[in-house]
KETI-519776 format. One record per atom (N, C-alpha, C, CB): residue in one letter; x, y, z negated. Coordinates in Angstrom, 1 decimal. Each point is the difference from the previous one (the first is absolute). Last residue first. Glycine has a CB too. Layout:
<rs>
{r a; {X; Y; Z}};
...
</rs>
This chain:
<rs>
{r d; {-3.9; 27.5; 0.9}};
{r d; {-0.2; 1.4; -0.3}};
{r d; {1.3; 0.8; 0.4}};
{r d; {-1.6; -0.5; -1.9}};
{r l; {-0.6; -4.1; 4.1}};
{r l; {1.0; 0.5; -0.9}};
{r l; {-0.2; 1.5; -0.2}};
{r l; {1.7; -1.8; 0.8}};
{r v; {-4.6; -0.6; 2.0}};
{r v; {0.2; -1.0; -1.0}};
{r v; {1.1; 0.4; -1.0}};
{r v; {-0.7; -1.8; 1.6}};
{r p; {-3.1; 4.4; 2.0}};
{r p; {1.4; -0.2; -0.5}};
{r p; {0.1; -1.0; -1.1}};
{r p; {0.4; 2.4; 0.6}};
{r p; {-4.2; -2.8; 3.3}};
{r p; {0.3; 0.7; -1.3}};
{r p; {1.4; -0.1; -0.4}};
{r p; {-2.4; -0.3; -0.7}};
{r v; {1.3; 0.0; 5.9}};
{r v; {-0.2; -0.8; -1.2}};
{r v; {0.2; 0.9; -1.2}};
{r v; {0.7; -2.2; 1.2}};
{r l; {-1.4; 2.3; 4.6}};
{r l; {0.2; 0.8; -1.2}};
{r l; {-0.4; -0.8; -1.2}};
{r l; {-0.4; 2.1; 1.2}};
{r f; {2.3; -3.3; 4.1}};
{r f; {-1.0; -0.2; -1.1}};
{r f; {0.4; 0.9; -1.1}};
{r f; {-0.3; -2.4; 0.6}};
{r c; {1.7; 4.0; 4.3}};
{r c; {0.3; -1.0; -0.9}};
{r c; {-1.2; -0.2; -1.1}};
{r c; {2.5; 0.5; 0.3}};
{r q; {-2.3; 2.6; 3.7}};
{r q; {1.1; -0.8; 0.2}};
{r q; {0.2; -1.2; -1.0}};
{r q; {1.1; 2.0; 0.9}};
{r e; {-4.6; 1.6; -0.7}};
{r e; {0.2; -0.4; 1.4}};
{r e; {1.1; -1.0; 0.2}};
{r e; {-0.8; 2.2; 0.7}};
{r n; {-1.3; -2.3; -5.4}};
{r n; {0.1; 1.2; 0.8}};
{r n; {0.2; -0.5; 1.4}};
{r n; {1.0; 1.5; -1.9}};
{r h; {-3.7; -3.9; -2.4}};
{r h; {1.2; 0.1; 0.9}};
{r h; {0.0; 1.3; 0.6}};
{r h; {-0.1; -2.4; 0.5}};
{r q; {-3.0; -1.2; -4.0}};
{r q; {0.6; 1.4; 0.2}};
{r q; {1.2; -0.1; 0.9}};
{r q; {-0.8; 0.7; -2.3}};
{r p; {-1.9; -4.5; 1.9}};
{r p; {-0.9; 0.9; -0.8}};
{r p; {0.5; 1.4; 0.1}};
{r p; {-0.6; -1.8; -1.5}};
{r a; {1.4; -1.8; 5.5}};
{r a; {0.6; 0.4; -1.3}};
{r a; {-0.9; 1.0; -0.7}};
{r a; {2.3; -0.3; 1.0}};
{r n; {-3.0; -1.9; 3.4}};
{r n; {-0.7; -0.5; -1.2}};
{r n; {0.6; 0.4; -1.3}};
{r n; {-0.7; -1.9; 1.4}};
{r a; {2.6; 3.3; 2.9}};
{r a; {-1.4; 0.1; 0.2}};
{r a; {-0.8; -0.4; -1.3}};
{r a; {0.3; -0.4; 2.4}};
{r l; {4.6; 0.3; -1.2}};
{r l; {-0.5; 1.0; -0.9}};
{r l; {-1.5; 0.0; -0.1}};
{r l; {2.1; 1.4; 0.4}};
{r a; {0.2; -4.2; 2.7}};
{r a; {0.5; -0.4; -1.3}};
{r a; {-0.6; 1.0; -1.1}};
{r a; {2.1; -0.9; 1.0}};
{r a; {-3.0; 1.7; 3.5}};
{r a; {-0.7; -1.2; -0.4}};
{r a; {0.4; -0.4; -1.4}};
{r a; {-0.1; -0.7; 2.4}};
{r e; {2.3; 4.4; -0.3}};
{r e; {-1.4; 0.3; -0.3}};
{r e; {-0.8; -1.2; -0.5}};
{r e; {0.1; 1.7; 1.8}};
{r r; {4.5; -2.3; -0.4}};
{r r; {-0.2; 0.8; -1.3}};
{r r; {-1.4; 0.2; -0.3}};
{r r; {2.2; 1.0; 0.4}};
{r p; {-1.1; -5.3; 2.6}};
{r p; {0.1; 1.5; 0.1}};
{r p; {-0.3; 0.7; -1.3}};
{r p; {-0.8; -0.3; 2.4}};
{r l; {3.1; -4.5; -2.1}};
{r l; {-1.4; 0.5; -0.1}};
{r l; {0.1; 1.5; 0.1}};
{r l; {-0.7; -1.8; -1.5}};
{r s; {4.4; -1.4; 3.8}};
{r s; {-0.4; 0.6; -1.2}};
{r s; {-1.4; 0.5; 0.0}};
{r s; {2.3; 0.7; -0.4}};
{r p; {0.4; -4.9; 3.1}};
{r p; {-0.5; 1.3; 0.1}};
{r p; {-0.5; 0.5; -1.4}};
{r p; {-0.7; -0.5; 2.4}};
{r g; {4.6; -2.9; -2.8}};
{r g; {-1.2; 0.0; 0.9}};
{r g; {-0.5; 1.4; 0.1}};
{r g; {-0.5; -2.3; -0.6}};
{r r; {5.1; -0.9; -1.1}};
{r r; {-0.6; 1.3; 0.1}};
{r r; {-1.2; -0.1; 1.0}};
{r r; {2.2; 1.1; -0.5}};
{r v; {-0.3; -5.0; -2.8}};
{r v; {-0.1; 0.4; 1.4}};
{r v; {-0.7; 1.3; 0.1}};
{r v; {0.0; -2.4; 0.8}};
{r d; {2.7; -0.9; -4.7}};
{r d; {-0.9; 1.1; 0.3}};
{r d; {0.1; 0.3; 1.5}};
{r d; {0.3; 0.9; -2.3}};
{r d; {0.7; -5.9; 0.7}};
{r d; {0.7; 1.3; 0.0}};
{r d; {-1.1; 1.1; 0.3}};
{r d; {2.3; -1.0; 0.6}};
{r r; {-4.2; -3.5; -2.7}};
{r r; {0.7; 0.4; 1.2}};
{r r; {0.7; 1.4; -0.2}};
{r r; {-1.7; -1.3; 1.4}};
{r f; {0.9; -2.4; -5.4}};
{r f; {-0.7; 1.0; 0.8}};
{r f; {0.8; 0.4; 1.2}};
{r f; {-1.1; 0.8; -2.1}};
{r v; {2.5; -3.7; -1.5}};
{r v; {-0.9; -0.7; 0.9}};
{r v; {-0.8; 0.9; 0.9}};
{r v; {-0.2; -1.8; -1.7}};
{r n; {5.1; 1.6; -1.3}};
{r n; {-1.1; 0.9; 0.5}};
{r n; {-0.8; -0.7; 1.0}};
{r n; {1.4; 2.0; -0.5}};
{r r; {1.4; -4.5; -3.5}};
{r r; {0.1; 0.6; 1.3}};
{r r; {-1.2; 0.8; 0.4}};
{r r; {1.5; -2.0; 0.7}};
{r v; {1.2; -1.0; -4.9}};
{r v; {-0.9; 1.1; 0.2}};
{r v; {0.3; 0.5; 1.4}};
{r v; {-0.2; 0.6; -2.4}};
{r e; {1.1; -5.4; -0.7}};
{r e; {0.4; 0.9; 1.1}};
{r e; {-1.1; 1.1; 0.3}};
{r e; {1.5; -1.9; 1.0}};
{r i; {-1.3; 0.0; -6.0}};
{r i; {-0.2; -0.6; 1.4}};
{r i; {0.5; 1.0; 1.0}};
{r i; {-2.0; -1.3; -0.8}};
{r g; {2.5; 2.4; -3.7}};
{r g; {0.1; -1.4; -0.1}};
{r g; {-0.2; -0.7; 1.3}};
{r g; {-0.8; 0.2; -2.3}};
{r h; {3.0; 4.7; 1.7}};
{r h; {-1.3; -0.6; 0.1}};
{r h; {0.2; -1.5; -0.1}};
{r h; {-1.0; 1.9; 1.4}};
{r a; {4.7; 0.7; -1.8}};
{r a; {-0.9; 1.2; -0.2}};
{r a; {-1.4; -0.6; -0.1}};
{r a; {1.6; 1.7; 1.2}};
{r l; {3.1; -4.5; -2.4}};
{r l; {-1.1; 0.3; 0.9}};
{r l; {-0.7; 1.3; -0.3}};
{r l; {-0.3; -2.5; 0.3}};
{r p; {5.5; -0.1; -1.0}};
{r p; {-1.1; 0.7; -0.5}};
{r p; {-1.0; 0.3; 1.0}};
{r p; {1.5; 1.0; -1.6}};
{r e; {1.6; -5.4; 1.7}};
{r e; {0.0; 1.4; 0.5}};
{r e; {-1.2; 0.7; -0.6}};
{r e; {1.2; -0.7; 2.2}};
{r v; {1.5; -3.5; -4.3}};
{r v; {-1.3; 0.4; 0.6}};
{r v; {0.1; 1.4; 0.4}};
{r v; {-1.2; -1.7; -1.5}};
{r d; {4.6; -1.0; -0.9}};
{r d; {0.0; -0.2; 1.5}};
{r d; {-1.3; 0.4; 0.6}};
{r d; {1.6; -1.8; -0.3}};
{r r; {-1.0; 2.2; -4.5}};
{r r; {1.2; 0.6; 0.7}};
{r r; {0.0; -0.1; 1.5}};
{r r; {1.3; -0.5; -2.1}};
{r t; {-4.5; -0.8; -1.7}};
{r t; {-0.4; 0.7; 1.2}};
{r t; {1.2; 0.6; 0.7}};
{r t; {-2.2; 0.4; -1.0}};
{r d; {0.5; -4.0; -3.1}};
{r d; {1.2; 0.4; 0.7}};
{r d; {-0.4; 0.6; 1.4}};
{r d; {1.5; -1.8; -1.2}};
{r l; {-4.6; 1.5; -3.5}};
{r l; {0.3; -0.5; 1.3}};
{r l; {1.3; 0.6; 0.6}};
{r l; {-2.5; -0.3; 0.4}};
{r e; {0.3; 1.5; -4.6}};
{r e; {1.0; -1.1; -0.1}};
{r e; {0.4; -0.5; 1.4}};
{r e; {-1.0; -0.6; -2.3}};
{r q; {-2.5; 3.9; 1.5}};
{r q; {1.4; 0.6; -0.2}};
{r q; {1.1; -1.1; 0.0}};
{r q; {-1.1; 1.9; -1.2}};
{r l; {-3.5; -3.1; 1.3}};
{r l; {0.4; 0.5; 1.3}};
{r l; {1.4; 0.6; -0.1}};
{r l; {-2.4; 0.5; 0.6}};
{r q; {0.3; -1.9; -4.5}};
{r q; {0.3; -1.2; 0.8}};
{r q; {0.6; 0.5; 1.4}};
{r q; {-1.8; -1.4; -1.2}};
{r a; {0.1; 4.7; -1.7}};
{r a; {1.3; -0.5; -0.5}};
{r a; {0.4; -1.3; 0.8}};
{r a; {-0.6; 0.9; -2.3}};
{r v; {-3.6; 0.9; 3.2}};
{r v; {1.1; 0.9; 0.5}};
{r v; {1.3; -0.5; -0.5}};
{r v; {-1.6; 2.0; 0.1}};
{r f; {-2.1; -4.2; -1.8}};
{r f; {0.2; -0.3; 1.4}};
{r f; {1.1; 0.8; 0.6}};
{r f; {-2.4; -0.7; 0.2}};
{r d; {1.2; 1.7; -4.6}};
{r d; {0.7; -1.3; 0.1}};
{r d; {0.2; -0.4; 1.4}};
{r d; {-1.0; -0.7; -2.2}};
{r v; {-1.6; 4.5; 1.4}};
{r v; {1.4; 0.2; -0.3}};
{r v; {0.8; -1.2; 0.0}};
{r v; {-0.7; 1.9; -1.4}};
{r i; {-3.9; -2.4; 2.1}};
{r i; {0.6; 0.8; 1.1}};
{r i; {1.4; 0.2; -0.2}};
{r i; {-2.2; 1.1; 0.4}};
{r t; {-0.3; -3.1; -3.8}};
{r t; {0.1; -0.9; 1.1}};
{r t; {0.7; 0.7; 1.2}};
{r t; {-2.1; -1.2; -0.8}};
{r s; {1.0; 3.8; -2.9}};
{r s; {1.1; -0.9; -0.4}};
{r s; {0.3; -1.0; 1.2}};
{r s; {-0.6; 0.2; -2.5}};
{r l; {-3.1; 2.7; 2.8}};
{r l; {1.2; 0.7; 0.2}};
{r l; {1.2; -0.9; -0.3}};
{r l; {-1.1; 2.2; -0.5}};
{r q; {-3.2; -3.9; -0.5}};
{r q; {0.2; 0.2; 1.5}};
{r q; {1.3; 0.6; 0.3}};
{r q; {-2.5; 0.2; 0.2}};
{r g; {1.3; -0.8; -4.8}};
{r g; {0.2; -1.3; 0.7}};
{r g; {0.3; 0.2; 1.5}};
{r g; {-1.4; -1.1; -1.7}};
{r t; {0.3; 4.9; -0.8}};
{r t; {1.2; -0.5; -0.5}};
{r t; {0.4; -1.3; 0.7}};
{r t; {-0.4; 1.1; -2.3}};
{r f; {-3.8; 0.9; 3.1}};
{r f; {1.1; 0.6; 0.8}};
{r f; {1.3; -0.5; -0.5}};
{r f; {-1.4; 2.0; 0.4}};
{r l; {-2.4; -3.5; -2.8}};
{r l; {-0.1; -0.5; 1.4}};
{r l; {1.2; 0.6; 0.8}};
{r l; {-2.5; -0.1; -0.2}};
{r d; {2.0; 1.5; -4.3}};
{r d; {0.4; -1.4; 0.1}};
{r d; {0.0; -0.5; 1.4}};
{r d; {-1.0; -0.3; -2.3}};
{r l; {-0.6; 4.6; 1.7}};
{r l; {1.4; 0.0; -0.4}};
{r l; {0.5; -1.4; 0.1}};
{r l; {-0.2; 2.0; -1.5}};
{r e; {-4.3; -1.3; 2.0}};
{r e; {0.7; 0.4; 1.2}};
{r e; {1.5; -0.1; -0.2}};
{r e; {-1.9; 1.5; 0.7}};
{r e; {-0.9; -2.2; -4.4}};
{r e; {-0.1; -1.2; 0.9}};
{r e; {0.7; 0.3; 1.3}};
{r e; {-2.1; -0.7; -1.1}};
{r p; {1.8; 4.2; -2.2}};
{r p; {0.9; -1.1; -0.4}};
{r p; {0.0; -1.2; 1.0}};
{r p; {-0.4; 0.8; -2.4}};
{r r; {-0.6; 3.9; 4.6}};
{r r; {-0.6; -0.7; -1.1}};
{r r; {0.9; -1.2; -0.4}};
{r r; {-2.4; 0.7; 0.7}};
{r l; {4.1; 3.9; 1.7}};
{r l; {-0.3; -1.4; 0.1}};
{r l; {-0.6; -0.5; -1.2}};
{r l; {1.9; -0.3; 1.6}};
{r r; {-0.6; 5.1; 1.2}};
{r r; {-0.6; -0.5; -1.3}};
{r r; {-0.4; -1.5; 0.3}};
{r r; {-0.8; 2.4; -0.7}};
{r l; {4.6; 1.0; 3.1}};
{r l; {-1.0; -0.9; 0.1}};
{r l; {-0.5; -0.5; -1.4}};
{r l; {0.9; -0.8; 2.2}};
{r r; {2.9; 3.8; -0.5}};
{r r; {-1.2; 0.6; -0.4}};
{r r; {-1.2; -0.9; 0.2}};
{r r; {1.0; 2.3; 0.5}};
{r a; {3.8; -3.2; 0.1}};
{r a; {-0.9; 0.2; 1.2}};
{r a; {-1.3; 0.6; -0.3}};
{r a; {1.1; -1.9; 1.0}};
{r l; {1.9; 0.9; -4.5}};
{r l; {0.8; 0.9; 1.0}};
{r l; {-0.8; 0.3; 1.2}};
{r l; {2.1; -1.0; -0.9}};
{r l; {-3.9; -2.1; -2.2}};
{r l; {0.0; 1.3; -0.6}};
{r l; {0.7; 1.0; 1.0}};
{r l; {0.0; -1.0; -2.3}};
{r a; {0.0; -3.5; 3.5}};
{r a; {-1.3; 0.6; 0.1}};
{r a; {-0.1; 1.4; -0.5}};
{r a; {-0.9; -2.3; -0.2}};
{r v; {4.9; -0.1; -0.5}};
{r v; {-0.2; 0.4; 1.4}};
{r v; {-1.3; 0.6; 0.3}};
{r v; {1.5; -1.9; 0.7}};
{r k; {-0.8; 0.2; -5.0}};
{r k; {0.9; 1.1; 0.2}};
{r k; {-0.1; 0.5; 1.5}};
{r k; {1.6; -0.8; -1.8}};
{r a; {-3.8; -3.2; 0.6}};
{r a; {-0.7; 1.2; -0.7}};
{r a; {0.8; 1.2; 0.3}};
{r a; {-1.0; -1.5; -1.8}};
{r v; {2.9; -2.5; 3.2}};
{r v; {-1.1; 0.4; 0.9}};
{r v; {-0.8; 1.2; -0.6}};
{r v; {-0.2; -2.4; 0.8}};
{r d; {3.7; 0.6; -3.4}};
{r d; {0.5; 0.5; 1.3}};
{r d; {-1.1; 0.5; 0.8}};
{r d; {2.0; -1.6; -0.1}};
{r e; {-3.2; -0.7; -3.8}};
{r e; {0.5; 1.4; -0.3}};
{r e; {0.6; 0.6; 1.3}};
{r e; {0.4; -0.6; -2.4}};
{r r; {-1.7; -3.9; 2.5}};
{r r; {-1.2; 0.8; 0.0}};
{r r; {0.4; 1.5; -0.3}};
{r r; {-1.4; -2.0; -0.9}};
{r t; {5.2; -0.8; 3.2}};
{r t; {-0.8; -0.1; -1.2}};
{r t; {-1.3; 0.8; 0.1}};
{r t; {2.1; -0.5; -1.3}};
{r l; {1.0; -2.0; 5.3}};
{r l; {-0.4; 1.2; -0.6}};
{r l; {-0.8; -0.3; -1.3}};
{r l; {0.0; 1.2; 2.2}};
{r s; {3.9; -4.3; 0.2}};
{r s; {-1.4; 0.2; -0.1}};
{r s; {-0.2; 1.3; -0.7}};
{r s; {-0.5; -2.5; 0.0}};
{r m; {4.6; 0.2; 2.8}};
{r m; {-0.3; 1.1; -1.0}};
{r m; {-1.5; 0.2; 0.0}};
{r m; {2.3; 1.1; 0.3}};
</rs>
């Protein structure tokens, strides 16, 4: 199913994109190629293929968290622009 110039113009209008005539011609060809490729993929028999969350095996390459000594409160607050004796003071972000 190839897209027409009118199809691409309608999608551009819905997406609030202003396309020049030469861009419309360019994108019509490119999007038609993509849609045709997706149509080819839909023809594949995938009944015996297990669904994947990732195309490659994903594994955690980082070490487990290890608890270590904490920074003393005074040292953590020493360079804060604003703080009280116990915590950082930041401007409110919600009214």
